[in-house]
C-alpha positions in Angstrom: 119.6 79.7 59.6 120.9 80.3 56.4 121.2 76.6 55.7 117.5 76.3 56.6 116.4 79.0 54.1 118.7 77.6 51.8 117.0 74.1 51.7 113.5 76.0 51.5 114.6 77.5 48.3 115.6 74.0 47.0 112.2 72.8 47.8 110.3 75.7 46.3 112.2 75.3 43.3 111.6 71.5 43.1 107.9 72.1 43.4 108.0 74.9 40.7 109.7 72.3 38.5 107.5 69.6 39.0 104.4 71.6 38.3 105.9 73.1 35.2 106.6 69.9 34.0 102.8 68.7 34.5 101.7 71.7 33.1 103.8 71.3 29.9 103.1 67.4 29.8 99.0 68.2 29.8 99.6 70.8 27.0 101.4 68.2 25.3 98.7 65.6 25.8 95.7 68.0 24.8 97.4 69.3 22.0 99.3 66.3 20.5 98.0 63.0 22.1 94.1 63.7 23.0 92.3 64.3 19.5 88.8 64.9 21.1 89.3 68.9 21.2 90.8 69.1 17.9 87.7 67.0 16.7 85.5 69.1 18.8 86.7 72.3 17.2 86.7 70.9 13.5 83.3 69.7 14.1 81.9 72.9 15.3 83.0 74.7 11.7 83.3 71.4 9.5 81.5 68.6 8.8 83.3 65.2 7.5 80.6 63.4 5.6 81.7 60.0 4.4 80.9 59.0 0.8 79.7 55.5 0.6 80.2 53.9 -2.7 77.5 51.9 -4.5 78.2 47.9 -3.9 78.9 46.3 -7.2 76.3 44.8 -9.3 75.7 41.4 -9.6 74.8 39.8 -13.0 74.0 36.3 -13.8 76.2 34.3 -16.4 74.0 35.7 -19.4 74.1 39.3 -18.3 70.9 39.4 -16.5 70.9 41.9 -13.3 70.3 40.0 -10.3 71.2 42.7 -7.6 71.6 46.5 -8.2 71.4 49.7 -6.0 69.0 52.6 -5.2 69.3 55.6 -3.3 68.6 55.8 0.8 69.7 58.1 3.3 70.8 57.9 6.9 70.2 60.4 9.6 73.5 61.1 11.4 74.5 63.0 14.9 77.4 64.3 16.4 76.2 64.4 20.1 78.5 67.3 21.3 77.1 69.7 18.5 73.5 69.2 19.5 71.3 71.8 21.4 68.1 71.6 22.8 65.5 70.8 20.1 61.9 69.6 19.5 62.3 65.7 20.1 59.0 65.0 19.5 58.7 66.7 16.1 62.1 64.9 14.8 60.8 61.7 16.0 57.4 62.2 14.0 59.3 63.4 10.8 61.6 60.2 10.8 58.4 58.1 11.6 60.0 56.4 14.7 58.8 56.2 18.6 60.4 58.3 21.0 62.0 55.2 22.7 63.5 54.1 19.5 65.2 57.5 19.2 66.3 57.6 22.9 67.7 54.0 22.5 69.6 55.1 19.3 70.8 58.6 20.9 72.6 56.5 23.9 74.1 54.3 21.7 75.8 57.3 19.8 76.7 58.9 23.0 78.5 55.6 24.3 80.3 55.4 20.8 81.7 58.8 20.5 80.3 62.5 21.6 82.3 63.9 18.7 82.1 61.4 15.7 79.0 61.0 13.7 76.5 58.0 14.4 73.5 56.7 12.5 70.6 57.5 14.4 67.9 56.2 11.8 69.0 54.4 8.7 67.6 54.2 5.4 65.0 56.9 5.3 62.9 57.2 2.3 63.1 59.9 -0.5 59.8 61.3 0.9 61.0 61.5 4.5 64.5 63.1 3.3 62.7 65.7 1.6 60.7 66.7 4.3 63.4 66.4 6.7 65.7 68.6 4.6 63.3 71.6 5.1 63.7 71.4 9.0 67.3 70.4 9.4 68.1 74.0 10.7 65.8 73.1 13.8 67.9 70.0 14.7 71.5 71.4 15.4 74.0 68.3 15.6 72.0 66.1 13.1 72.8 65.7 9.2 71.9 63.4 6.3 74.0 61.1 4.7 73.6 59.7 1.4 73.5 55.8 0.9 72.5 53.0 -1.2 70.4 49.8 -0.6 70.2 46.6 -2.7 67.5 46.2 -4.9 66.2 42.9 -6.5 64.6 42.7 -9.9 63.4 39.4 -9.5 62.9 37.6 -5.9 65.3 34.6 -6.7 68.5 33.1 -5.7 68.4 34.5 -1.9 70.7 31.7 -0.6 73.1 32.5 -3.4 73.1 35.9 -3.4 72.9 36.3 0.3 72.4 39.6 2.2 73.9 42.9 3.6 73.8 43.9 7.1 75.1 46.4 9.9 78.6 45.7 11.2 78.7 44.8 14.8 81.4 45.7 17.2 83.4 42.6 16.8 83.7 43.4 13.1 84.6 47.1 13.7 87.4 45.7 16.3 88.8 43.1 13.6 88.9 45.4 10.7 89.6 49.2 10.6 87.9 49.7 7.4 84.6 49.4 9.1 83.0 52.0 11.2 79.7 52.1 13.4 76.8 52.0 10.7 78.6 50.7 8.1 77.4 47.6 6.1 78.9 44.3 5.2 78.1 41.2 3.3 76.7 38.5 5.8 75.9 35.5 3.8 76.3 34.2 0.0 78.1 36.1 -2.5 77.8 39.3 -0.6 79.9 37.8 2.0 82.5 35.8 0.1 83.4 38.6 -2.6 82.6 41.6 0.3 86.3 43.0 -0.4 85.5 43.6 -4.0 81.5 44.4 -3.8 82.0 47.1 -1.1 84.1 49.6 -3.1 86.3 52.1 -1.2 84.7 55.0 1.0 85.3 58.6 0.3 85.0 61.7 2.5 83.8 65.4 1.8 84.6 68.0 4.2 82.1 71.0 4.8 82.2 74.3 6.2 79.1 74.8 8.6 77.5 77.7 10.3 76.1 77.8 13.8 72.9 77.0 12.6 74.0 73.4 11.4 73.7 74.5 7.7 76.4 73.6 5.0 78.1 76.9 3.9 80.3 75.4 1.3 83.3 72.9 0.6 86.4 73.2 3.1 89.3 74.3 1.0 87.5 74.3 -2.0 87.3 70.4 -1.6 91.0 70.1 -2.0 90.9 67.7 0.9 88.1 65.6 -0.2 88.5 62.0 -1.6 86.3 60.4 -4.0 84.4 57.0 -3.0 85.4 54.0 -5.6 82.4 52.2 -6.7 82.2 48.6 -5.8 83.3 46.1 -8.6 80.6 44.2 -10.7 80.4 40.7 -10.5 79.0 38.2 -13.1 78.1 34.8 -11.1 77.7 31.5 -12.7 74.0 31.0 -12.1 71.6 31.2 -15.2 68.7 33.3 -13.8 65.9 31.7 -15.8 67.0 28.1 -14.8 67.1 29.3 -11.4 63.6 30.8 -11.3 62.3 27.6 -12.9 63.6 25.4 -10.3 62.4 27.5 -7.6 59.1 27.2 -9.1 59.1 23.4 -9.2 60.4 23.3 -5.5 57.6 25.7 -4.1 55.9 24.0 -1.4 58.4 21.5 -1.0 61.4 21.2 1.4 64.7 20.3 -0.1 67.3 21.4 -2.5 68.6 21.5 -6.1 72.0 21.9 -7.2 73.2 21.8 -10.9 76.8 22.0 -12.5 78.3 22.4 -15.6 80.6 19.4 -15.7 83.3 21.1 -18.2 83.9 24.2 -15.8 82.4 23.5 -12.4 80.3 26.4 -12.7 77.3 26.0 -10.7 74.0 26.7 -12.9 71.6 26.8 -10.1 71.6 26.2 -6.3 68.2 26.1 -4.7 67.3 25.6 -1.1 63.5 25.3 -0.3 61.7 26.8 1.3 63.4 29.9 0.4 62.5 33.7 1.0 62.4 37.0 -0.8 65.8 38.7 -0.7 64.1 42.2 -0.7 62.8 41.1 3.1 66.2 41.6 4.3 66.7 45.3 2.8 66.1 48.6 4.6 64.4 49.5 7.9 62.3 46.5 7.9 65.4 44.0 7.7 65.4 43.3 11.3 61.6 42.7 12.0 61.7 40.3 8.8 65.0 38.6 9.9 63.5 37.7 13.3 60.5 36.2 11.7 62.3 34.2 9.1 64.3 32.9 12.0 61.4 32.0 13.8 59.8 30.2 10.8 59.5 26.4 11.6 60.4 25.7 7.9 63.6 27.4 8.1 64.0 29.6 5.0 67.3 31.0 5.9 68.8 27.7 6.3 70.9 26.9 3.1 69.9 23.1 2.6 72.2 22.9 -0.5 75.4 23.3 1.5 74.6 23.2 5.1 72.4 20.1 5.3 73.8 16.6 5.5 71.9 13.7 4.3 72.5 10.3 3.8 73.1 9.9 -0.1 71.1 6.5 -0.3 71.4 4.6 -3.4 73.3 7.2 -5.4 76.3 6.3 -3.2 76.1 3.0 -5.3 77.6 4.7 -8.2 80.8 5.3 -5.9 80.8 1.7 -4.8 80.8 0.5 -8.3 83.8 2.5 -8.8 85.4 1.4 -5.8 85.1 -1.9 -6.5 86.4 -2.0 -10.1 89.1 -0.1 -8.9 90.1 -2.4 -6.1 89.9 -5.5 -8.4 87.0 -7.1 -6.7 84.3 -6.3 -9.3 83.8 -6.3 -13.1 80.9 -6.1 -15.4 80.3 -9.7 -15.5 80.4 -10.2 -11.6 76.8 -11.4 -10.6 75.2 -11.4 -7.2 71.8 -12.8 -5.9 69.1 -10.9 -4.5 66.0 -12.4 -2.5 64.7 -8.8 -2.0 67.3 -8.3 0.5 70.9 -9.4 1.2 71.0 -13.0 1.6 73.9 -13.4 4.2 72.3 -11.3 6.7 68.9 -12.7 6.5 67.5 -10.4 3.8 69.0 -7.0 5.5 69.4 -4.5 3.9 66.0 -5.0 2.2 65.5 -4.7 -1.5 62.7 -4.5 -4.0 61.5 -7.1 -6.4 63.5 -7.4 -9.4 65.3 -10.2 -11.5 68.2 -12.3 -9.9 71.1 -12.5 -10.2 72.3 -9.1 -11.7 75.5 -8.1 -13.2 77.0 -4.7 -12.5 75.2 -2.7 -15.2 71.8 -4.4 -14.2 72.6 -3.8 -10.5 73.1 0.0 -11.0 70.3 0.3 -13.3 67.7 -1.5 -11.0 69.4 -0.1 -7.9 69.9 -3.5 -6.0 70.7 -3.2 -2.4 71.7 -6.8 -2.1 74.3 -6.4 -5.0 76.2 -3.4 -3.4 76.0 -5.0 0.0 78.1 -7.8 -1.6 80.4 -5.2 -3.1 81.2 -3.4 -0.1 81.8 -6.6 1.8 84.5 -7.8 -0.9 86.1 -4.4 -0.9 86.4 -4.3 3.0 87.6 -8.0 2.9 90.1 -7.5 0.0 92.8 -10.0 0.5 95.4 -7.5 -0.8 95.1 -5.6 2.4 96.5 -7.0 5.6 93.3 -6.5 7.8 89.8 -4.9 7.6 91.3 -1.6 8.9 93.8 -1.1 6.1 90.9 -2.1 3.5 88.3 0.1 5.2 90.7 3.1 5.1 91.8 2.7 1.5 87.7 2.8 0.9 87.3 5.8 2.9 90.3 7.6 1.2 88.7 7.1 -2.3 85.3 8.1 -1.2 87.0 11.5 0.3 88.5 12.1 -2.9 85.0 12.6 -4.5 84.5 15.1 -1.8 82.1 12.9 0.2 82.5 13.8 3.6 84.8 16.5 2.7 84.3 20.3 1.7 84.4 20.7 -2.0 86.3 24.4 -1.1 83.7 26.2 -3.3 83.1 29.8 -2.8 79.8 29.5 -1.2 80.0 30.6 2.1 79.3 28.2 5.2 79.6 25.0 3.4 79.4 21.9 5.5 81.9 18.8 5.0 79.3 16.1 5.4 80.5 12.7 7.0 82.3 9.6 6.3 82.8 7.6 9.5 86.4 6.9 10.7 87.9 3.8 12.2 88.3 5.6 15.3 84.5 6.2 15.3 83.7 2.5 14.7 86.3 1.6 17.4 84.4 4.0 20.1 81.3 2.5 18.9 81.9 -1.4 18.6 85.2 -1.6 20.4 88.6 -2.0 19.0 88.8 -5.0 16.2 85.2 -5.5 17.0 83.7 -4.7 13.7 83.8 -5.9 10.3 82.2 -5.3 7.0 78.8 -7.1 7.9 78.8 -4.9 11.1 78.6 -1.6 8.9 77.3 -3.3 5.7 74.6 -0.3 5.2 77.4 2.1 4.2 77.6 0.2 1.0 74.3 1.5 -0.1 74.9 4.9 1.3 73.1 4.8 4.8 74.4 4.6 8.3 76.4 7.4 9.7 77.0 8.8 6.0 76.3 12.2 5.2 76.8 14.2 2.0 75.3 17.8 1.1 73.2 18.4 -2.3 76.5 20.2 -3.6 78.8 17.4 -2.8 76.3 15.0 -4.9 76.1 17.3 -8.0 79.9 17.3 -7.8 79.9 13.5 -7.5 77.7 13.1 -10.8 79.6 15.6 -12.2 82.8 13.8 -11.9 81.2 10.7 -13.3 80.4 12.7 -16.1 84.0 13.8 -16.9 85.1 10.2 -16.2 87.4 11.0 -13.2 88.0 14.6 -12.9 86.4 18.0 -12.0 86.7 21.7 -11.5 86.0 23.0 -7.7 82.1 24.2 -8.0 81.9 27.8 -7.8 79.2 30.5 -8.3 81.3 33.7 -9.5 82.5 33.5 -13.3 84.0 37.0 -13.4 85.1 39.6 -11.3 85.1 43.0 -12.9 87.4 43.6 -15.9 90.7 43.0 -14.3 92.3 40.3 -16.5 95.2 40.2 -14.1 92.9 39.2 -10.9 93.9 35.9 -9.6 91.2 35.4 -7.1 89.1 32.9 -9.5 92.4 31.0 -10.6 91.9 28.1 -8.2 88.9 27.3 -10.1 90.5 26.5 -13.3 92.8 23.9 -11.8 91.7 20.3 -12.7 91.1 18.2 -9.9 91.3 14.3 -10.0 89.9 11.5 -7.8 92.0 8.6 -7.0 90.2 6.5 -9.5 91.5 7.8 -12.8 91.0 4.8 -15.2 88.1 6.0 -17.6 87.1 2.6 -18.4 85.7 2.1 -15.0 83.7 5.5 -15.3 82.6 4.2 -18.7 80.9 1.0 -17.1 79.2 3.2 -14.5 77.9 5.6 -17.1 76.5 2.6 -18.9 74.7 1.5 -15.7 73.4 5.1 -15.3 72.0 5.0 -18.9 70.4 1.7 -18.2 68.6 3.1 -15.1 67.0 5.8 -17.6 66.3 3.2 -20.5 64.9 0.2 -18.6 65.5 0.5 -14.8 64.3 2.8 -12.0 64.2 6.0 -13.8 62.5 4.5 -17.0 59.4 6.6 -16.6 61.5 9.8 -16.7 62.6 9.6 -20.5 62.9 12.7 -22.3 62.1 12.5 -26.0 65.4 12.9 -28.2 67.6 13.3 -25.3 69.8 10.6 -24.0 70.9 11.0 -20.3 72.1 9.1 -17.3 70.6 9.2 -13.7 70.5 7.3 -10.6 67.5 7.1 -8.3 67.9 7.1 -4.5 65.8 7.0 -1.3 67.8 8.3 1.7 66.5 6.7 4.9 65.1 9.3 7.5 65.2 7.9 11.3 62.9 11.3 12.1 60.3 10.6 9.4 59.5 9.6 5.9 62.4 9.0 3.8 64.0 11.6 1.4 63.8 11.2 -2.1 67.0 11.8 -3.9 68.1 11.8 -7.8 71.2 12.5 -9.6 71.7 12.8 -13.5 73.7 14.4 -16.2 73.0 15.2 -19.7 73.4 14.6 -22.6 75.0 11.0 -22.2 77.8 12.4 -24.5 79.4 16.0 -23.9 77.2 16.5 -20.8 76.2 20.0 -20.3 74.5 19.5 -16.9 75.0 17.5 -14.0 72.3 17.9 -11.2 71.5 16.6 -7.7 67.9 16.9 -6.4 66.6 16.0 -3.0 63.0 16.4 -1.6 62.8 15.9 2.1 60.1 13.4 3.5 59.2 12.4 -0.2 59.7 8.8 -0.6 61.2 7.1 -3.5 63.8 8.9 -5.8 61.6 8.5 -8.9 58.8 9.5 -7.5 59.6 13.5 -6.7 63.2 14.4 -7.0 63.4 12.4 -10.5 60.7 14.1 -12.1 61.9 17.4 -10.8 65.6 16.8 -12.2 64.3 15.6 -15.4 62.2 18.8 -16.2 65.0 20.8 -15.4 67.5 19.0 -17.9 64.8 19.2 -20.5 64.3 23.1 -19.9 68.0 23.4 -19.9 68.9 21.3 -22.8 65.8 21.6 -25.0 65.1 25.0 -24.1 61.3 24.4 -23.4 59.3 21.6 -21.6 56.9 19.4 -23.8 55.8 17.3 -20.5 53.3 20.2 -19.5 51.1 17.9 -17.3 54.0 16.5 -15.4 55.2 20.3 -15.0 52.0 21.2 -13.7 51.5 18.4 -11.2 54.9 19.1 -9.7 54.3 22.7 -9.3 51.0 22.5 -7.9 51.7 19.6 -5.4 52.3 20.5 -1.9 54.5 18.2 0.0 55.0 20.4 3.1 53.5 18.7 6.0 52.7 15.5 4.2 
């Protein structure tokens, strides 16, 4: 009997110990681990308001403002602090529907009951003033200051990019961002987000039971200041950019211009474009959907994301490769019978004198000539077989960033395409193809693809006679001289072909194109420049008009590539546009006003 009661004593003692441990652990969890009650208690007497810094201002190369900021306000809610209120009155004041409010409120509840969430973003100053007088009616709600991007001129949308609200994926990956924060989505805003965004701060206020701020908590000792975003100077010439966009209105295509001596992008145009202010504020989502549905694809950056056959502009690289490989010199002549004779006149060619030498072939853009050159390169006896010769040709082309990203700081750049041996083995069978099978590569057709940015970089390389700086759109980041972000754009890059005499021969041919060849009607009085026309075959419709050039011939200041979709010959549309831009940039004015007027007023979309 005694032993029986003795056992019960231990059992009861054990139960008491277990419950004591559970109770102790629960107290520890609630006070130390689980912060929800802490936040709840703090939020009932305190309000932490994030101080969002103004994003950095973006300037053009001459100090002209491209993007700045204006004040805006977000309506925030802490669900746990809300009490019954007049929902319809709040919706009417905020100019939103009841359904919109409920959707946002549910989103806030799912995020956190004790942390602030955005109910309505970016209300106007007028709405803010009205709401301030009513805030006591809406416990749990408060106003938070923000800034919006503002554009003094509706240009350069694809360069600047736009800002949008972070999604859950971004929040998960980067602890800096919280729900309702904004981040650069494209362009400079995306690439240089870490500089432009600044650093958030926080202010802690005491609030009363009526949701009114009573003063700073601890006299502001625990507040942290927001750090304004770093200003950026980009390489774009705003006046030139605006002029180029004017010339490209009512046309599909792209223009990219580079300063050869620095690699700085002077202009980058994708047309059709859009007004960047459309993607700012509460109308952003609606406008984005409309732009996305637009059949002309104004959001699509053709300058870096569209790959086109380079067409006859690739003959410049073929001329360089042929000389480098020892199968071509300035005295080499090939015949043309309005086409390539060995293959029965294919590829076809236009009417001109025959035979031609290298300089003449560049100037008159002879398809037959460069088909012969390509065949000579691929069948070069110094290589053991076609595969070795083809790979040598391919590697040289890649060194010009044809079919390869330039590694620019422009977000979402496409690599383009140079077909590989593996690809042709798959298409034709191993060792069942040769130069004549893929002859169209010699004139920049077939499977070859290049972006307008890459085209501009190629002509910049030729202007520099074999070297280049990586094309880039940012010139300076703030005033920090020790920042190394842009250092990679100060390193000279070289192609496989470094013999300057080889480039001089090609430059002479490009000059001949302007003086007596396919670009002869595009002369600019008092200005010598070098150019190459091109027509890129388009299997989906009319051919694309292509033109590359640099000016002046000596000490080049601008290298440019223009592509106008479905516009035919290079000298018809792309050439005149490029020559007007060169004239505007070098001479500071345009005297060919009739040509300018014709280009501006002509609508090629849908033709």
